[in-house]
N, CA and C atoms as an extended XYZ file, in Angstrom:
204
Properties=species:S:1:pos:R:3:atomname:S:1:resname:S:1:resid:I:1 pbc="F F F"
N        20.235      -15.610       -6.492 N   MET     1
C        21.119      -14.503       -6.255 CA  MET     1
C        21.245      -13.672       -7.511 C   MET     1
N        21.346      -12.359       -7.329 N   GLN     2
C        21.550      -11.492       -8.424 CA  GLN     2
C        22.858      -10.738       -8.210 C   GLN     2
N        23.503      -10.303       -9.270 N   ALA     3
C        24.745       -9.579       -9.202 CA  ALA     3
C        24.855       -8.653      -10.409 C   ALA     3
N        25.497       -7.588      -10.184 N   ILE     4
C        25.821       -6.584      -11.246 CA  ILE     4
C        27.323       -6.752      -11.524 C   ILE     4
N        27.656       -6.891      -12.794 N   VAL     5
C        29.022       -7.081      -13.120 CA  VAL     5
C        29.413       -6.041      -14.173 C   VAL     5
N        30.473       -5.319      -13.970 N   GLU     6
C        30.912       -4.370      -14.947 CA  GLU     6
C        31.973       -5.045      -15.791 C   GLU     6
N        31.778       -4.937      -17.130 N   ILE     7
C        32.734       -5.671      -18.103 CA  ILE     7
C        33.273       -4.630      -19.085 C   ILE     7
N        34.571       -4.703      -19.349 N   LYS     8
C        35.165       -3.853      -20.325 CA  LYS     8
C        34.478       -4.120      -21.683 C   LYS     8
N        34.275       -3.061      -22.404 N   GLU     9
C        33.494       -3.101      -23.656 CA  GLU     9
C        34.119       -4.177      -24.642 C   GLU     9
N        35.385       -4.303      -24.718 N   ASN    10
C        36.045       -5.244      -25.645 CA  ASN    10
C        35.915       -6.724      -25.149 C   ASN    10
N        35.377       -6.933      -24.002 N   LYS    11
C        35.208       -8.323      -23.462 CA  LYS    11
C        33.791       -8.742      -23.340 C   LYS    11
N        32.899       -7.911      -23.647 N   VAL    12
C        31.414       -8.185      -23.417 CA  VAL    12
C        30.965       -9.428      -24.208 C   VAL    12
N        31.297       -9.519      -25.484 N   ALA    13
C        30.817      -10.659      -26.271 CA  ALA    13
C        31.386      -11.996      -25.650 C   ALA    13
N        32.617      -12.005      -25.262 N   PHE    14
C        33.200      -13.210      -24.694 CA  PHE    14
C        32.479      -13.591      -23.394 C   PHE    14
N        32.348      -12.621      -22.509 N   ILE    15
C        31.683      -12.948      -21.142 CA  ILE    15
C        30.153      -13.310      -21.369 C   ILE    15
N        29.506      -12.613      -22.318 N   MET    16
C        28.108      -12.998      -22.490 CA  MET    16
C        28.024      -14.422      -23.025 C   MET    16
N        28.864      -14.758      -23.977 N   GLU    17
C        28.818      -16.162      -24.500 CA  GLU    17
C        29.165      -17.167      -23.411 C   GLU    17
N        30.118      -16.822      -22.591 N   LEU    18
C        30.465      -17.750      -21.449 CA  LEU    18
C        29.330      -17.891      -20.497 C   LEU    18
N        28.714      -16.770      -20.117 N   LEU    19
C        27.620      -16.856      -19.118 CA  LEU    19
C        26.440      -17.593      -19.746 C   LEU    19
N        26.140      -17.338      -20.919 N   ASN    20
C        24.993      -18.050      -21.629 CA  ASN    20
C        25.202      -19.554      -21.773 C   ASN    20
N        26.459      -19.991      -21.705 N   SER    21
C        26.779      -21.400      -21.862 CA  SER    21
C        26.362      -22.178      -20.602 C   SER    21
N        26.203      -21.488      -19.495 N   PHE    22
C        25.781      -22.158      -18.233 CA  PHE    22
C        24.261      -22.170      -18.159 C   PHE    22
N        23.726      -23.448      -18.000 N   SER    23
C        22.240      -23.556      -17.971 CA  SER    23
C        21.705      -22.935      -16.681 C   SER    23
N        22.428      -22.778      -15.669 N   PHE    24
C        21.973      -22.310      -14.355 CA  PHE    24
C        22.190      -20.814      -14.249 C   PHE    24
N        22.649      -20.095      -15.285 N   VAL    25
C        22.819      -18.648      -15.259 CA  VAL    25
C        21.856      -17.997      -16.229 C   VAL    25
N        21.194      -17.017      -15.785 N   LYS    26
C        20.241      -16.235      -16.668 CA  LYS    26
C        20.809      -14.795      -16.769 C   LYS    26
N        21.096      -14.430      -17.977 N   VAL    27
C        21.727      -13.124      -18.249 CA  VAL    27
C        20.694      -12.112      -18.837 C   VAL    27
N        20.622      -10.960      -18.205 N   LYS    28
C        19.733       -9.882      -18.605 CA  LYS    28
C        20.524       -8.611      -18.619 C   LYS    28
N        20.927       -8.210      -19.819 N   PRO    29
C        21.791       -6.982      -19.851 CA  PRO    29
C        20.937       -5.711      -19.372 C   PRO    29
N        21.639       -4.808      -18.763 N   LEU    30
C        21.018       -3.559      -18.352 CA  LEU    30
C        21.257       -2.458      -19.446 C   LEU    30
N        20.327       -1.570      -19.598 N   THR    31
C        20.486       -0.482      -20.493 CA  THR    31
C        21.362        0.507      -19.765 C   THR    31
N        22.003        1.396      -20.472 N   ASN    32
C        22.828        2.463      -19.793 CA  ASN    32
C        22.013        3.298      -18.818 C   ASN    32
N        20.807        3.537      -19.138 N   GLU    33
C        19.841        4.343      -18.303 CA  GLU    33
C        19.627        3.659      -17.010 C   GLU    33
N        19.362        2.346      -17.038 N   LYS    34
C        19.053        1.534      -15.863 CA  LYS    34
C        20.278        1.428      -15.036 C   LYS    34
N        21.430        1.268      -15.633 N   ALA    35
C        22.678        1.144      -14.869 CA  ALA    35
C        22.948        2.460      -14.142 C   ALA    35
N        22.693        3.646      -14.775 N   LEU    36
C        22.901        4.911      -14.127 CA  LEU    36
C        21.949        5.063      -13.003 C   LEU    36
N        20.719        4.686      -13.185 N   LEU    37
C        19.727        4.735      -12.142 CA  LEU    37
C        20.135        3.940      -10.970 C   LEU    37
N        20.558        2.717      -11.121 N   LEU    38
C        20.939        1.851      -10.023 CA  LEU    38
C        22.166        2.488       -9.254 C   LEU    38
N        23.093        3.049      -10.056 N   SER    39
C        24.247        3.732       -9.462 CA  SER    39
C        23.843        4.896       -8.611 C   SER    39
N        22.958        5.701       -9.076 N   GLU    40
C        22.453        6.842       -8.363 CA  GLU    40
C        21.614        6.409       -7.121 C   GLU    40
N        20.829        5.346       -7.215 N   ILE    41
C        20.181        4.880       -6.034 CA  ILE    41
C        21.152        4.429       -4.976 C   ILE    41
N        22.113        3.676       -5.400 N   LYS    42
C        23.190        3.144       -4.501 CA  LYS    42
C        23.891        4.289       -3.829 C   LYS    42
N        24.238        5.350       -4.556 N   GLU    43
C        24.857        6.444       -3.908 CA  GLU    43
C        23.991        7.199       -2.929 C   GLU    43
N        22.731        7.301       -3.231 N   ALA    44
C        21.739        7.942       -2.293 CA  ALA    44
C        21.599        7.113       -1.043 C   ALA    44
N        21.578        5.807       -1.171 N   VAL    45
C        21.448        5.021        0.034 CA  VAL    45
C        22.673        5.111        0.905 C   VAL    45
N        23.847        5.101        0.267 N   GLN    46
C        25.123        5.277        1.035 CA  GLN    46
C        25.135        6.646        1.750 C   GLN    46
N        24.670        7.696        1.089 N   GLU    47
C        24.598        9.025        1.720 CA  GLU    47
C        23.603        9.019        2.882 C   GLU    47
N        22.468        8.369        2.701 N   LEU    48
C        21.481        8.289        3.761 CA  LEU    48
C        22.056        7.529        5.019 C   LEU    48
N        22.744        6.437        4.726 N   ASN    49
C        23.358        5.702        5.803 CA  ASN    49
C        24.394        6.511        6.615 C   ASN    49
N        25.183        7.330        5.910 N   LEU    50
C        26.141        8.239        6.512 CA  LEU    50
C        25.473        9.285        7.439 C   LEU    50
N        24.325        9.760        6.917 N   ILE    51
C        23.551       10.771        7.699 CA  ILE    51
C        22.962       10.090        8.965 C   ILE    51
N        22.530        8.862        8.830 N   LYS    52
C        21.955        8.131        9.944 CA  LYS    52
C        23.035        7.909       11.008 C   LYS    52
N        24.299        7.638       10.563 N   GLN    53
C        25.392        7.374       11.453 CA  GLN    53
C        25.950        8.628       12.001 C   GLN    53
N        25.519        9.782       11.571 N   GLY    54
C        26.021       11.043       12.080 CA  GLY    54
C        27.368       11.472       11.406 C   GLY    54
N        27.758       10.783       10.368 N   LYS    55
C        29.023       11.128        9.743 CA  LYS    55
C        28.871       12.112        8.583 C   LYS    55
N        27.615       12.436        8.294 N   ALA    56
C        27.317       13.472        7.265 CA  ALA    56
C        26.055       14.234        7.764 C   ALA    56
N        25.868       15.403        7.221 N   GLN    57
C        24.705       16.243        7.674 CA  GLN    57
C        23.693       16.313        6.554 C   GLN    57
N        22.432       16.086        6.883 N   GLY    58
C        21.425       16.166        5.891 CA  GLY    58
C        20.889       17.588        5.762 C   GLY    58
N        19.958       17.737        4.785 N   ARG    59
C        19.303       19.033        4.576 CA  ARG    59
C        17.804       18.848        4.897 C   ARG    59
N        17.188       19.843        5.527 N   PRO    60
C        15.766       19.760        5.760 CA  PRO    60
C        14.933       19.691        4.452 C   PRO    60
N        13.923       18.966        4.462 N   ALA    61
C        13.053       18.829        3.213 CA  ALA    61
C        12.566       20.208        2.806 C   ALA    61
N        12.214       21.058        3.774 N   ARG    62
C        11.649       22.367        3.416 CA  ARG    62
C        12.661       23.155        2.570 C   ARG    62
N        13.927       23.111        2.976 N   GLU    63
C        15.002       23.802        2.217 CA  GLU    63
C        15.131       23.219        0.814 C   GLU    63
N        14.983       21.914        0.644 N   LEU    64
C        15.089       21.336       -0.709 CA  LEU    64
C        13.848       21.836       -1.495 C   LEU    64
N        12.712       21.745       -0.892 N   LEU    65
C        11.490       22.259       -1.705 CA  LEU    65
C        11.574       23.712       -2.080 C   LEU    65
N        12.121       24.529       -1.214 N   ASN    66
C        12.266       25.925       -1.469 CA  ASN    66
C        13.197       26.197       -2.713 C   ASN    66
N        14.118       25.347       -2.962 N   GLU    67
C        15.002       25.496       -4.079 CA  GLU    67
C        14.237       25.214       -5.384 C   GLU    67
N        13.174       24.445       -5.327 N   LEU    68
C        12.394       24.119       -6.573 CA  LEU    68
C        11.549       25.306       -6.854 C   LEU    68
């Protein structure tokens, strides 16, 4: 199982030391850029799900391309 955990900056060292003390836990820190990318992807998926459910309205791809 994988999980993303947000940690207050002043507690990072403590939490990292704690997690690394468990032989069954593998810790791989994310860069700020990767964390931002994951957040944006999550937001896009949530928006897509709302559109599929009819709770939000999407834009035609042609309209988006015309803006470029």
